[in-house]
C-alpha positions, 0 to 999 in steps of 0.5 A: 438728571433734569431739574424739575420744578412746579408752576401753579396755574390758578383759576380766579376765585369767586367773583361778584355777580355779573352785570353789576359792573364791567366784567373785567372790573368784577372784584372777588366776593367775600368767599372769593377773598377767603379762597384768595387767602387760602391759596396764598397760604397754601403757596407761600413756601412753594418758592415762587419767584414770579407772579402773572395774572390776567389784568381782570380785577378778579385775577389780580385780587386772587394773587394779591395775598400771595403777593403780600406774603411774598413781597412780590409784585403781580405782573399782568399779562393780556395773554392770560385774559379771558377769551385767549387760548392757552399758547401764551400761558404755556409760553410763560410756563415753558420758559420759566427756570423756577417756580411761578404762579399765574392766574387766569380764566376758565376758558384759558385753563380748559384750553391748557388742559386740552393741550396738555392731554393732546401732548400726552401729559398725565392729567389727574383730573379735568376740573377747573373750578373757581379758586382751584390750582393746577400744579404743573411739573415742569423739566427742561422747558416742558410740562411732564405732569399736571395735578389738580388741587381743588379750591381751598374752601373752609 
């Protein structure tokens, strides 16, 4: 039997308004910090072994509460940054041997969903709202199912 585990792809939580600072430096809004805390609480016991994020401030800040709970470091990866396709994200997930969490941007996650759909991976939704999570069930270096978890708002 193939050992299966889940990987978690998080779209960054809500950030401050565009134009106030350079886009890559935009921090989370108050609501975004609440979403990040909720994500951390939801994933605290998921057995996650590594945290990867786009270097954009809003992505790193989305995973920081989970890093604080688990004692892990958020590792930044340029391949998760806005403007990329899903190939780098897929490489990280498909090479994982245990649960990982990644934080990226809407365009990267939309590319992920398109790729998974083309591969015939069952998707139960097509959304990627800010602060949401896609749970990817992995087995033998491939994704076999994907489940959408909406943002954890109060």
